[in-house]
C-alpha positions as a Markdown table, in Angstrom:
| # | Residue | x | y | z |
|---|---|---|---|---|
| 1 | Met | 5.6 | -22.7 | -13.6 |
| 2 | Lys | 5.0 | -18.8 | -15.4 |
| 3 | Ala | 6.9 | -16.1 | -13.5 |
| 4 | Ile | 6.8 | -12.5 | -14.9 |
| 5 | Arg | 11.2 | -11.4 | -15.5 |
| 6 | Cys | 12.5 | -8.5 | -14.6 |
| 7 | Lys | 16.8 | -8.9 | -16.3 |
| 8 | Thr | 17.5 | -5.5 | -17.2 |
| 9 | Tyr | 16.2 | -2.2 | -14.9 |
| 10 | Gly | 13.7 | -0.9 | -16.8 |
| 11 | Pro | 10.8 | 0.5 | -18.1 |
| 12 | Pro | 7.4 | -2.4 | -17.9 |
| 13 | Ser | 7.7 | -3.1 | -21.3 |
| 14 | Ser | 11.6 | -4.4 | -20.8 |
| 15 | Leu | 9.8 | -7.1 | -18.6 |
| 16 | Val | 9.5 | -10.8 | -20.3 |
| 17 | Leu | 6.9 | -14.0 | -19.4 |
| 18 | Glu | 9.0 | -16.6 | -19.0 |
| 19 | Glu | 8.9 | -21.0 | -17.8 |
| 20 | Leu | 10.5 | -21.8 | -14.5 |
| 21 | Glu | 11.2 | -24.7 | -12.4 |
| 22 | Ser | 8.5 | -25.1 | -9.9 |
| 23 | Leu | 9.4 | -23.7 | -6.2 |
| 24 | Lys | 10.4 | -25.3 | -3.2 |
| 25 | Pro | 10.3 | -24.3 | 0.4 |
| 26 | Gly | 12.6 | -23.5 | 3.1 |
| 27 | Ala | 12.3 | -23.3 | 6.7 |
| 28 | Arg | 9.6 | -21.8 | 8.0 |
| 29 | Glu | 8.0 | -20.6 | 4.5 |
| 30 | Val | 5.6 | -21.6 | 2.1 |
| 31 | Val | 5.1 | -22.3 | -1.4 |
| 32 | Val | 1.7 | -20.8 | -2.3 |
| 33 | Ser | -0.4 | -21.1 | -5.9 |
| 34 | Val | -0.5 | -17.8 | -6.8 |
| 35 | Lys | -4.2 | -16.9 | -7.8 |
| 36 | Ala | -4.0 | -13.4 | -8.3 |
| 37 | Cys | -0.5 | -10.7 | -7.0 |
| 38 | Gly | -1.7 | -6.8 | -6.5 |
| 39 | Ile | 0.1 | -4.2 | -8.3 |
| 40 | Asn | 1.4 | -1.4 | -6.0 |
| 41 | Phe | 3.4 | 1.8 | -7.1 |
| 42 | Pro | 6.6 | 0.3 | -5.2 |
| 43 | Asp | 6.4 | -2.4 | -8.0 |
| 44 | Thr | 7.0 | 0.1 | -11.0 |
| 45 | Leu | 10.3 | 1.4 | -9.1 |
| 46 | Ile | 11.8 | -1.7 | -8.1 |
| 47 | Ile | 11.7 | -2.8 | -12.3 |
| 48 | Gln | 13.2 | 0.6 | -13.0 |
| 49 | Gly | 16.1 | 0.3 | -10.8 |
| 50 | Leu | 14.8 | 3.7 | -8.5 |
| 51 | Tyr | 13.8 | 1.7 | -5.5 |
| 52 | Gln | 15.4 | 1.9 | -1.7 |
| 53 | Phe | 16.1 | -1.9 | -2.1 |
| 54 | Lys | 17.4 | -3.2 | -5.5 |
| 55 | Pro | 16.6 | -7.2 | -5.8 |
| 56 | Glu | 19.5 | -8.7 | -7.9 |
| 57 | Leu | 18.8 | -9.6 | -11.3 |
| 58 | Pro | 17.0 | -11.5 | -12.5 |
| 59 | Phe | 13.7 | -11.4 | -10.3 |
| 60 | Thr | 10.6 | -11.4 | -10.5 |
| 61 | Pro | 8.6 | -8.6 | -9.1 |
| 62 | Gly | 5.0 | -8.4 | -7.3 |
| 63 | Ser | 4.8 | -8.4 | -3.8 |
| 64 | Asp | 0.7 | -8.7 | -2.6 |
| 65 | Val | -0.4 | -12.3 | -3.1 |
| 66 | Ala | -3.2 | -14.1 | -2.8 |
| 67 | Gly | -3.4 | -18.7 | -3.7 |
| 68 | Ile | -3.7 | -21.7 | -2.0 |
| 69 | Val | -0.5 | -22.8 | -0.5 |
| 70 | Lys | 1.0 | -25.6 | -2.1 |
| 71 | Leu | 3.7 | -27.1 | -0.1 |
| 72 | Val | 4.9 | -26.0 | 3.5 |
| 73 | Gly | 8.2 | -26.0 | 4.8 |
| 74 | Glu | 9.7 | -27.4 | 8.2 |
| 75 | Asp | 9.1 | -25.2 | 11.2 |
| 76 | Val | 5.5 | -24.3 | 9.8 |
| 77 | Lys | 2.1 | -24.8 | 12.1 |
| 78 | His | -0.9 | -22.6 | 11.7 |
| 79 | Leu | -0.7 | -23.5 | 7.9 |
| 80 | Ala | -1.4 | -26.7 | 5.8 |
| 81 | Val | -2.0 | -27.8 | 2.6 |
| 82 | Gly | -4.5 | -26.7 | 0.6 |
| 83 | Asp | -5.1 | -23.2 | 2.8 |
| 84 | Glu | -6.6 | -20.3 | 1.0 |
| 85 | Val | -4.1 | -17.7 | 2.4 |
| 86 | Phe | -3.0 | -14.0 | 1.4 |
| 87 | Gly | 0.9 | -12.7 | 2.0 |
| 88 | Phe | 3.7 | -11.0 | 1.1 |
| 89 | Val | 6.7 | -11.3 | 0.0 |
| 90 | Ala | 9.6 | -8.4 | -0.9 |
| 91 | His | 9.9 | -9.9 | -4.6 |
| 92 | Gly | 8.2 | -13.1 | -6.3 |
| 93 | Gly | 4.7 | -13.0 | -6.3 |
| 94 | Leu | 4.4 | -12.2 | -10.0 |
| 95 | Ala | 4.0 | -15.2 | -11.0 |
| 96 | Glu | 2.1 | -19.0 | -10.9 |
| 97 | Glu | 4.1 | -19.8 | -7.7 |
| 98 | Ala | 5.3 | -17.5 | -4.9 |
| 99 | Val | 7.6 | -18.7 | -1.8 |
| 100 | Val | 6.1 | -16.4 | 1.3 |
| 101 | Pro | 7.5 | -16.2 | 5.0 |
| 102 | Ser | 5.2 | -18.3 | 6.8 |
| 103 | Asn | 4.6 | -15.2 | 9.5 |
| 104 | Ala | 3.7 | -13.0 | 6.8 |
| 105 | Cys | 1.3 | -15.5 | 5.3 |
| 106 | Phe | -2.7 | -15.4 | 6.8 |
| 107 | Lys | -5.2 | -18.0 | 6.2 |
| 108 | Lys | -8.2 | -15.8 | 4.1 |
| 109 | Pro | -10.9 | -14.9 | 4.8 |
| 110 | Glu | -13.9 | -17.4 | 3.5 |
| 111 | Lys | -15.8 | -15.1 | 1.6 |
| 112 | Met | -13.2 | -12.9 | 0.6 |
| 113 | Asp | -11.8 | -13.4 | -3.0 |
| 114 | Phe | -8.6 | -13.8 | -4.7 |
| 115 | Pro | -8.8 | -10.6 | -7.2 |
| 116 | Val | -9.7 | -9.0 | -3.0 |
| 117 | Ala | -7.1 | -10.4 | -1.0 |
| 118 | Ala | -4.4 | -9.9 | -3.6 |
| 119 | Ser | -5.2 | -5.7 | -2.9 |
| 120 | Phe | -5.8 | -5.8 | 0.7 |
| 121 | Met | -2.0 | -6.7 | 2.2 |
| 122 | Met | -0.2 | -3.4 | 1.9 |
| 123 | Ala | -2.6 | -1.1 | 1.4 |
| 124 | Tyr | -4.7 | -1.5 | 4.3 |
| 125 | Gly | -1.8 | -3.2 | 6.6 |
| 126 | Thr | 0.9 | -0.1 | 5.7 |
| 127 | Ser | -1.8 | 2.7 | 6.1 |
| 128 | Phe | -3.7 | 1.2 | 9.1 |
| 129 | His | 0.6 | 0.5 | 10.7 |
| 130 | Ala | 1.2 | 4.1 | 9.8 |
| 131 | Leu | -2.7 | 5.5 | 11.6 |
| 132 | Lys | -2.1 | 3.2 | 14.7 |
| 133 | Asp | 0.7 | 2.5 | 15.2 |
| 134 | Arg | 3.4 | 6.0 | 14.0 |
| 135 | Ala | 0.5 | 8.2 | 13.9 |
| 136 | Asn | -1.1 | 7.2 | 17.8 |
| 137 | Leu | -4.3 | 8.6 | 15.4 |
| 138 | Arg | -7.4 | 10.0 | 18.0 |
| 139 | Glu | -11.0 | 10.0 | 17.5 |
| 140 | Gly | -11.6 | 13.5 | 16.2 |
| 141 | Glu | -8.1 | 14.5 | 15.3 |
| 142 | Thr | -8.4 | 16.2 | 11.8 |
| 143 | Leu | -6.2 | 13.8 | 9.0 |
| 144 | Leu | -5.3 | 14.6 | 5.9 |
| 145 | Val | -4.1 | 12.3 | 3.3 |
| 146 | Leu | -2.0 | 13.4 | -0.4 |
| 147 | Gly | -2.4 | 10.5 | -3.2 |
| 148 | Ala | -5.5 | 10.0 | -0.9 |
| 149 | Ser | -7.2 | 7.9 | -4.7 |
| 150 | Gly | -4.5 | 5.3 | -5.2 |
| 151 | Gly | -4.3 | 2.4 | -3.0 |
| 152 | Val | -2.5 | 3.0 | -0.1 |
| 153 | Gly | -4.4 | 6.4 | 0.2 |
| 154 | Leu | -8.1 | 5.1 | -0.2 |
| 155 | Ala | -7.0 | 2.3 | 2.7 |
| 156 | Ala | -5.8 | 6.0 | 4.7 |
| 157 | Val | -8.9 | 7.6 | 3.7 |
| 158 | Glu | -11.2 | 4.6 | 5.1 |
| 159 | Leu | -9.5 | 3.5 | 8.1 |
| 160 | Gly | -9.4 | 6.9 | 9.0 |
| 161 | Lys | -12.9 | 7.7 | 9.0 |
| 162 | Leu | -13.6 | 4.3 | 10.9 |
| 163 | Met | -11.0 | 5.3 | 13.9 |
| 164 | Gly | -12.8 | 8.5 | 14.3 |
| 165 | Ala | -10.9 | 11.0 | 12.9 |
| 166 | Lys | -12.3 | 14.5 | 10.5 |
| 167 | Val | -11.0 | 12.8 | 7.1 |
| 168 | Ile | -9.3 | 15.6 | 4.3 |
| 169 | Ala | -8.6 | 13.8 | 1.1 |
| 170 | Ala | -6.3 | 15.7 | -1.6 |
| 171 | Ala | -5.8 | 14.4 | -5.1 |
| 172 | Ser | -5.5 | 15.9 | -8.7 |
| 173 | Thr | -8.8 | 15.6 | -10.4 |
| 174 | Glu | -12.5 | 15.4 | -9.5 |
| 175 | Glu | -12.8 | 12.0 | -11.0 |
| 176 | Lys | -10.4 | 10.6 | -8.1 |
| 177 | Leu | -11.8 | 13.3 | -5.3 |
| 178 | Glu | -15.2 | 11.5 | -5.6 |
| 179 | Leu | -14.1 | 8.0 | -5.0 |
| 180 | Cys | -13.0 | 9.2 | -1.8 |
| 181 | Arg | -16.0 | 10.8 | -0.8 |
| 182 | Glu | -17.9 | 7.6 | -1.3 |
| 183 | Tyr | -15.0 | 6.3 | 1.2 |
| 184 | Gly | -16.0 | 8.3 | 3.8 |
| 185 | Ala | -13.5 | 11.7 | 3.1 |
| 186 | Asp | -15.3 | 14.3 | 4.6 |
| 187 | Gln | -13.5 | 17.2 | 2.5 |
| 188 | Thr | -11.8 | 17.2 | -0.6 |
| 189 | Ile | -8.6 | 19.3 | -1.7 |
| 190 | Asn | -7.6 | 19.3 | -5.1 |
| 191 | Tyr | -4.2 | 20.4 | -5.4 |
| 192 | Ser | -3.8 | 20.0 | -9.2 |
| 193 | Lys | -6.5 | 23.3 | -8.9 |
| 194 | Gln | -6.2 | 24.8 | -5.5 |
| 195 | Asp | -3.1 | 25.8 | -2.9 |
| 196 | Leu | -2.7 | 23.3 | -0.4 |
| 197 | Lys | -1.6 | 25.2 | 2.2 |
| 198 | Ala | -4.5 | 27.6 | 1.7 |
| 199 | Thr | -6.8 | 25.6 | 1.7 |
| 200 | Ile | -5.8 | 23.5 | 4.9 |
| 201 | Lys | -6.5 | 26.8 | 7.5 |
| 202 | Glu | -9.6 | 27.2 | 5.5 |
| 203 | Leu | -10.7 | 23.8 | 5.6 |
| 204 | Thr | -9.3 | 23.6 | 9.6 |
| 205 | Ser | -10.5 | 27.4 | 10.7 |
| 206 | Gly | -7.6 | 28.4 | 10.6 |
| 207 | Lys | -5.8 | 25.3 | 13.6 |
| 208 | Gly | -4.4 | 23.3 | 10.7 |
| 209 | Val | -4.4 | 19.1 | 10.7 |
| 210 | Asp | -2.9 | 17.2 | 13.4 |
| 211 | Val | -2.0 | 14.2 | 11.1 |
| 212 | Ile | -1.0 | 14.5 | 7.6 |
| 213 | Tyr | -0.6 | 10.5 | 5.3 |
| 214 | Asp | 2.1 | 11.7 | 2.7 |
| 215 | Pro | 2.2 | 9.0 | -0.5 |
| 216 | Val | 3.3 | 11.3 | -2.7 |
| 217 | Gly | 6.4 | 13.2 | -2.4 |
| 218 | Gly | 7.8 | 16.3 | -4.0 |
| 219 | Glu | 6.3 | 19.6 | -3.9 |
| 220 | Tyr | 2.8 | 19.0 | -1.8 |
| 221 | Ser | 5.3 | 17.6 | 1.6 |
| 222 | Glu | 6.6 | 21.0 | 2.1 |
| 223 | Ala | 3.3 | 22.8 | 1.0 |
| 224 | Ala | 1.5 | 20.1 | 3.3 |
| 225 | Phe | 3.5 | 20.7 | 6.1 |
| 226 | Arg | 2.8 | 24.3 | 6.5 |
| 227 | Gly | -0.8 | 23.8 | 7.0 |
| 228 | Met | 0.2 | 21.3 | 9.9 |
| 229 | Ala | -1.1 | 22.2 | 13.6 |
| 230 | Trp | 0.1 | 22.3 | 16.6 |
| 231 | Glu | 2.1 | 18.8 | 18.2 |
| 232 | Gly | 0.8 | 17.2 | 14.6 |
| 233 | Arg | 2.3 | 14.7 | 12.9 |
| 234 | Phe | 3.6 | 14.2 | 9.5 |
| 235 | Leu | 3.7 | 10.7 | 8.0 |
| 236 | Val | 6.8 | 9.6 | 5.3 |
| 237 | Val | 5.1 | 7.0 | 3.5 |
| 238 | Gly | 6.8 | 6.9 | -0.2 |
| 239 | Phe | 7.0 | 9.0 | -3.0 |
| 240 | Thr | 5.4 | 8.6 | -5.8 |
| 241 | Thr | 6.4 | 12.5 | -7.9 |
| 242 | Gly | 9.2 | 10.0 | -7.7 |
| 243 | Thr | 11.2 | 13.1 | -5.8 |
| 244 | Ile | 12.2 | 13.3 | -2.4 |
| 245 | Pro | 11.4 | 16.6 | -0.7 |
| 246 | Lys | 13.6 | 18.3 | 1.5 |
| 247 | Ile | 12.3 | 19.8 | 4.5 |
| 248 | Pro | 13.3 | 23.0 | 5.8 |
| 249 | Leu | 13.9 | 22.0 | 9.9 |
| 250 | Asn | 12.0 | 25.2 | 11.4 |
| 251 | Leu | 8.6 | 24.3 | 10.4 |
| 252 | Pro | 8.1 | 21.3 | 12.9 |
| 253 | Leu | 10.7 | 23.3 | 15.1 |
| 254 | Leu | 8.0 | 25.9 | 14.8 |
| 255 | Lys | 4.6 | 23.5 | 15.2 |
| 256 | Gly | 6.2 | 20.9 | 17.6 |
| 257 | Ala | 5.6 | 18.6 | 15.4 |
| 258 | Ser | 7.1 | 15.2 | 14.1 |
| 259 | Ile | 8.6 | 14.1 | 11.2 |
| 260 | Val | 7.8 | 10.1 | 11.4 |
| 261 | Gly | 8.7 | 7.4 | 9.2 |
| 262 | Val | 6.8 | 4.5 | 7.7 |
| 263 | Phe | 8.0 | 1.0 | 6.7 |
| 264 | Trp | 5.4 | -1.2 | 7.0 |
| 265 | Gly | 7.2 | -4.0 | 5.1 |
| 266 | Gly | 10.3 | -4.2 | 7.8 |
| 267 | Phe | 7.8 | -3.8 | 10.4 |
| 268 | Ala | 5.7 | -6.6 | 9.6 |
| 269 | Met | 9.3 | -8.7 | 9.3 |
| 270 | Gly | 10.9 | -7.5 | 12.6 |
| 271 | Asn | 7.6 | -7.2 | 14.7 |
| 272 | Pro | 4.9 | -10.1 | 13.7 |
| 273 | Lys | 3.7 | -10.8 | 16.3 |
| 274 | Ala | 2.5 | -7.4 | 16.1 |
| 275 | Asn | 2.0 | -7.4 | 12.4 |
| 276 | Met | -0.5 | -10.2 | 13.3 |
| 277 | Glu | -2.4 | -8.4 | 15.5 |
| 278 | Asn | -3.1 | -5.4 | 13.4 |
| 279 | Thr | -3.8 | -8.2 | 10.7 |
| 280 | Met | -6.6 | -9.3 | 12.8 |
| 281 | Thr | -8.0 | -6.5 | 13.2 |
| 282 | Leu | -7.9 | -5.2 | 9.8 |
| 283 | Met | -9.7 | -8.7 | 8.9 |
| 284 | Gln | -12.5 | -9.0 | 11.5 |
| 285 | Trp | -13.4 | -5.5 | 10.2 |
| 286 | Tyr | -13.2 | -6.6 | 6.5 |
| 287 | Gly | -15.6 | -9.1 | 8.1 |
| 288 | Gln | -17.9 | -6.4 | 9.7 |
| 289 | Gly | -18.5 | -4.8 | 6.6 |
| 290 | Arg | -16.4 | -1.9 | 7.4 |
| 291 | Leu | -13.3 | -2.6 | 5.1 |
| 292 | Lys | -14.4 | -2.7 | 1.1 |
| 293 | Pro | -10.6 | -2.9 | -1.2 |
| 294 | His | -11.2 | -1.3 | -4.5 |
| 295 | Ile | -10.0 | -2.5 | -7.5 |
| 296 | His | -10.0 | -0.3 | -10.1 |
| 297 | Gly | -9.2 | -3.7 | -12.6 |
| 298 | Ile | -7.8 | -7.3 | -13.3 |
| 299 | Tyr | -5.1 | -7.7 | -16.2 |
| 300 | Asn | -4.1 | -11.7 | -17.1 |
| 301 | Leu | -0.2 | -12.2 | -15.9 |
| 302 | Lys | 0.9 | -11.9 | -19.8 |
| 303 | Asp | 0.1 | -8.4 | -19.0 |
| 304 | Thr | 1.8 | -7.1 | -16.3 |
| 305 | Ser | 3.3 | -4.9 | -18.3 |
| 306 | Lys | -0.1 | -3.1 | -19.3 |
| 307 | Ala | -1.0 | -2.6 | -15.6 |
| 308 | Leu | 2.0 | -1.1 | -14.9 |
| 309 | Glu | 2.0 | 1.2 | -17.5 |
| 310 | Glu | -1.6 | 2.4 | -16.4 |
| 311 | Met | 0.1 | 2.4 | -12.6 |
| 312 | Leu | 2.9 | 4.9 | -14.4 |
| 313 | Asn | 0.6 | 6.8 | -15.9 |
| 314 | Arg | -1.3 | 7.4 | -12.9 |
| 315 | Lys | -4.5 | 6.5 | -14.1 |
| 316 | Val | -5.4 | 4.4 | -11.1 |
| 317 | Arg | -7.8 | 4.7 | -8.8 |
| 318 | Gly | -7.4 | 2.2 | -5.7 |
| 319 | Lys | -5.5 | -1.2 | -7.0 |
| 320 | Leu | -4.1 | -3.6 | -9.8 |
| 321 | Val | -4.8 | -7.0 | -9.4 |
| 322 | Val | -2.8 | -9.2 | -11.7 |
| 323 | Lys | -4.6 | -12.6 | -12.0 |
| 324 | Met | -3.3 | -16.0 | -13.4 |
| 325 | Gly | -4.2 | -18.7 | -15.0 |
């Protein structure tokens, strides 16, 4: 089987396409013939050795997979050979085969195609866990989403609106903000042109926002936090700017606010029952037409480096997908 391999940490251009032996499942695992793999921003960090987890070299990057079950390991009861599925792996997705833990592998809705399925798990799983389990977002509250046109950001905009919040989307271009409005954003902030803190206060009549969803980090985090309402919740999702911010701890004190970490991968692996319940809710909403993943582009496996470069250059709105075959 063919696979993208990271043999040394570096830019996307350092990745190679190789032929590897077919995979075998262990207990509570399945081998999936991958049809599509979603690209996520952490993929660009992992291959550079900049992510908090560093797989042993050489490795195959990629986490969001969709395909057909090829082999089933021991103690797997809910999946069978031939099932169309989507799932999540720590790495190994950018290949024609992937070994997926059975508790992170789900049957794909019949009407969901493979590219959409490969766009779903990390973006919607992360954002729903963040808003529901970590922020306890309530109907009528105001949600600010930074990096709102990216994969997880756009999912947060869509889910926040679905959960009854007033949603303010913040991004760096008008084109990106237009997509956010299409996905339900009530108001928008172009933080490349507008002062983030001042605009938050203006849009909320001085009250501030109840929940901040931050996958961006860098200079925007503190500015957003200063626009937080009393008893607000600041969700730390990621650092796509490449800079981990340092928040002055007097800010949460003065606002009675919480800084809440969001690590969906740890949640999914450590609490598979709760993650299954969340996934079933998301599947129900998708089936009802209430969730519509936005795919920016689809690449062939041999062009994976180009997809990762596009992600690094912040040209992506929504999700990128790599297809096999």
